[in-house]
N, C-alpha and C positions, 0 to 999 in steps of 0.2 A: 302269238309270237312272244317269247320271253323277253322281258325288259333287260337292258344292259345297265340301267341305273341302279345304284346300290339301294337296298331297302333299309330305310331308317325308321325304326319304330320305338315307342316308349317301352321300357322294361319295368320301371317302377317310379314312384314319386314319394319322397319323405316330406311330411308336413309337421311343423312345430309352431305352436302359438299362432295359428292361422285360423281365424274365424272359429268354427266349432271344434277345431282340433287343438287340444291343449298340449299334453306331453307328446313326444315324438311318436308319430304313427307312419308306417310305411304301407302304401298301397301297391301291391305287385300286379303287373300286367303280364304274367307269364303262364306258359302251359306246363304240362306234367314233366316235360324235359328241361324246364328252366329257361326256355327261350321265350322271346317276346310273343305273346299270343295274338292271333288275328282278331278274335272276338273277346271283349271284356264287358260284362254287364254288371253295373253297380246298382245295388238295392239298398233300401233303408227308408226309415220314416222321413216325413217332411222335416227339414231343419237339421238333418244329421250331416250335411255337407257334401251331398252328391254333386251339386253344381259347383261348389267350391273346388272340388278335385279337378273338374274340367277346366275351370278358369285358371287354376294354378298350373296346369299342364301347358296351357297357352303361354302364360306369363313366364314360364321357366325357359322358353326358347325365343321369345320375341321382345319387342321394345314398346314402351308406353305410348309412343306416338301412334303406333298402329293398333294398340290394344284399346286405349281409351281416348282416341282422338276426339276432341270436342267435349270430353266429359271430365277433364282433369280437375274440375272444381271439387269433385268428390274427394280427391287426395288418395293416392294409392296406399299410403301409410294407414289411414283410417279405414280404407276398404278391406285390407287383409288382416291387420294386426288384431289379435284377441285381447291381450293384456299388455298395456303400455309399460307396466312396471317391470316386466321380465326382460332380461338382457338379450335373449335369443329369440329369433322368429324367422320364418321364411319357409322355403320349399326347394328341394333339390331333386331333379329328375335324372334317372339313368337312361341313357339312349343306347340302343343296340343297333349297330350298323352291320348289315350282311351284304357282302360283295362276293359273288360266287359261293364258295363253301367256307369263306372266312368270316369270322365274327369279331367285331371290336366293340368296346364300350367306352362311352364318355359320360361325364357328369356336367350338368348345367343347371342353373337355377338362380334364385334370388335370396340373398342373405340380408335380412332386415335388422341391423343392430338397433338397440333401443335409444339411440341418440340422433335426433333430427332437428334441423333448424327450419326446414320447409315442409310443406304439407304434401309434397310429391316425392317420389322415389325414382331414381334413374335406374332403369332396367339395363342390364348388359349381359351378354354371354361372356363368361370369364375369358379374358384375352389370352391366358396362358394355354388354353386348349388348342388354339388355332393360329397358324402362321400367317394366313392370308384370309381375306374376306371370302374368296372362292372356296377355300378349304372349309371355312366355317359353315358356309351354306350347304356343302356336300355332306357335312356331318350332322346337320340338323334335320329333323323331320319336317315335311311339308304338312302343316296342320290346318285343317278346316274345322270350324266349330259352328254349331247351330243350337241356339237357345230354345226354350220351350215356346216362346212367343214367336212363331215363324210366320211373320206377316209377309204378304205378297205385295209388291209395289203396285199402286193403283195407276201409275203412269207407265207408258211403254219404255221403260229403261232396261238396258241389258248390261249395265255396268254396276258393280258393287263397290266402286271406289277403291279397289285393291285391298279391301279389308275382308279377310277370309273367315273371320269369326266374330264380327261385330254384334250379331244377334245374341251371342252369349253374354255380352256385357250391357247391351242396350235393347230393352224389349220394344222400343219404338222404331228400331232399325228395320228396314225393308230388305227382303231378298229380291233378286232380279225378277222382272216380269217374265214368267216362263213362256207365255204366249208370244210376247214380242221377240224373245230370243229364238223361238222356233221359226218364226217368220224370217228373222234376220239370217238364221242358219240356212234356211232353204234358199233365200235370195243369193247368198254368197256361194252356195253349192252350185247354183245354176250358172254363175259367172266363172267360177274356178272349180274344175273337176276334182282337185285334190281335197276340197272340203266336202265332197259328196259323201265320203265315208263317215265323216263326223255327223252329218245330218241323219244318215241312216242309222248310226249307232244310237242317237238320241231317240229317234222314232221307235226303235226296237225296245229301248228302255221303257218308254211310255206304254207301249203295248204290253210289256211284261207286267207293269204296274197294274194295268186295268184287267189283265188276264182275259176272261171270257166276256167281260162287261163292255169292252170297246173292241170292235173288229177292224176299224180303219181310222187313220188320222189324215185329214186333208186340209188344204188351204184354199181360200176362195177370195178373189178380189173383184168380183163382178159389181159390187155395190160401190166400188171406189176405194174402200178401206179394207186392206187385207185382213182376213180373219182365219182362225184355226177352228176346225170342226172335228168333233169326236163322234163317230158313228156308233150308237148304242142300240139296244133292242127296241128302244122307243123313238128312234130317229136321230138326226144330227143335233148335237148340243154344243154350245160355246164353252170356252174355258170357265168363265165366271158362273156358268150354270151347273158345273160339276159339284159334287158334295165337298164339304170342307176337308174331309179326310183325304180325298184324292188331290185337291188343290194344294194342301200344305205339304203332302208327300212329294208331289211333282215339283213344288217350288224348291225344296232343299236339295232334292236329287238332281234336278236340272242345274241348279246353282253349283253343286259340287262337280258335276260333269263339265260345266263350262270352265270351272277353275282348273281342272286337269287339262283341258284343251289349251288353256292359256299358258299353263306351266310347262307343258310338254308339246310344243307346236310341231316338232319334227318326228314325233313318235307315230308308228303305224297304228297303234291303238292306245291313245292317252288314258283310257279308262283302266288299262291294265298296268299302269305305271305306279310306283310307290307313293303312298300318302298315308296320313292319319286323319280320321274323321271322328269328331266328337259330337255326339247328339244327345241333348238333354230331353228326357221323356220321349224316347223313340216310339213308344206305343200310343202317343197322344192322338186322339181322334180315330185311331185305326179300328176297323171292325175286327172282332175276335178271329175271324177266318184269315184275315191278312196278318194279324199279329203272329200267327203260327208259321207264316211263310216269309216274313220280311227279312229274317236273317239269311235264309238261303238265297233269296232274291239279290240282296246286296253283296253276298259273297260271290255269286256267279257274275254279277255285273262289274264289280270292282275287285278282282282277284288278288291284287297286291296292296290293298288298303287295310290298315289296322283300324278297327272300330272300337271305340271306348264309349259306351252309352249308359244312360240311366234309364230305369224302367220302374213301373208300378204294377206290371201285369205278370201273373204266373204263367200265362201263355207264352210270353217272351222267354221266360226262364226255361220252360219245358222244351221249347224249340231250339234252344241254344245248347245242344248236347255236348259239343266239344268246346264250349266257351268257358272262359275263366269267370266264375261267379264271385263277386265281392260284396260283402255285407257291411254296411256302416251302422254301428249300434251306439245308442246313447247310454253312457255309463256315468252316472252322476251328472256333472255339468259339462262333459266333453264327449267327443266322438272317438270310438275305438274301431279298429278294422279287423274283420275276419275274412280271409280269402282262401282260394283253393277248395271251394265247397263243391262236392260232387252230388249232383241231383239226377244223374243218369238213370233213366227208366222210371222216374217218379211220376205218379199221376198228378193231374191238376189239383185235386183236392188235397193231396199230400203236401204239395208245394205251398198251397195257399194256407194250410193250417200249421205249417212249420214255422220256426223262428225267423225264416227269411221274410215272412210277411206278418210277423207279430202274432202268429197263432190265430189268424182270422178263420172262422168256420164257414164252410160252404152250406151249412144247414141252418134252418130256423133256430132261434135262440132256445126255445123250449125243447126241441129235439136234441140240440147240442148239449143241454144240461143233463138230459137223460143218458146221452152217450158218455159224457164225462163221468157220471156216476158209475156206469157200467165198466169203464176203463179202470176206475179206482178199485172196484170190487175184483175185477179180473186180475189186477196186478198184485193183489194180496196173496201172500204165501199160504195163509190160513184164513178160512172164513167160517163164521158161525152158521148155524142152521138157518137162522133168520136171513142172513146175508145171502146164503145159497138160494133161498126162495125168492129173494128180491132180484138176484141176478137172473134166475130162470124167467121171472116175469118180464124183466127188461129185454131179455133175448127174444121172448115171444112177441112183445110189443114192437120192438125195433126191427124185427125180421131181417131182411136182406141187408139192411144198413150195417149190420155187424159182421157180415161175411168176410170182409177183407181185414178185420181187426182182431187177429188172434193175439194171444198173450205174447208170442214171439215177436210179432210185428210191432206191437206196442212197446216192447222192450227195446227194439231196434230204433224206433223213433225217439224214445227217451234218451238213448245214447247219443243220437245225432244232435238233439237239443242241448245236451250237456257239452258236446264238442263245440257247438256254435257259441255257447255262453262263456267259453274260456277266453 
């Protein structure tokens, strides 16, 4: 059933003098039609600011008490500002609100002038945008955020203290205990039938995560303490016995689902309600097989959620056919942005060896050196007799490895590389 709540997603964010971003840079979260894109995948070397973008998105719409509660000793000024001598710094997000067929845009963010007497900064949504608190909330995205260190609580807690993105800012923060939440959801469903749908929704999510690996999820309290069991090919296993990949994925997905249940208590299907989900290193711990299906799984499960994620895997990029691909590149001592990159129908090795991943080769170094020499010879307009003989020998030695690398294909990749370097 379609939601009646307006869809509020990020359309872009401008960053200036913010950590690795020096001069003004705009990261667009838009599709080919210029509307806010459902899927946005941010790539880049370590240290280029992928996580900074996620944190800035959160801080552009929320307040410091909920962002860095208990960690204010860091000082938000020192946390974000790159160069204290410059007069301008901060970040501004463009928010797209879709209600029916109507689209509206608002701007919100944090302006950090270069004059401060305290080491903390007061975040606020510009008051001129909204007449009332209720209107302000209806025009802001509901943002959830998950950092790379997605730790599961070791105690049976089902409460995240109301912080929807704490793990983005604090790697020691815990997500809710998924096993405890499943048990609680089942108990409530037995007491109140209106919660039965929620319990079944969560079980279906988990079975989709496990695919053919788990055929049934049951609870058992015969020993006195309720436990959740997952029926695998090798018998029943407990939550803590699952692989780290399954546990961490379950933890943040269940945490996200719980957040939607809490935010939309009267919805027939809270998982289909509007939200924004930020995930740092979405491919972390995932088997390559699941890296190729994670985007489709999340799209089907949360159809009205905008995902803005970072990744290091070419498998994620290849599976994101309709996603907005964003590349953060280090130029000198600051980060620059390239977005709107089309990798439709690219092979894994083409993606990996492109500028998206720094030209990493999928082949052994010695073989790659010979491939590089062949490419150089092939791209020459004129070759000497000796070079023709060398090229023929390389063709023979490399065999089928060269089949997909015609002169035309190499020229096309060269043009793509030049476009990404602009």
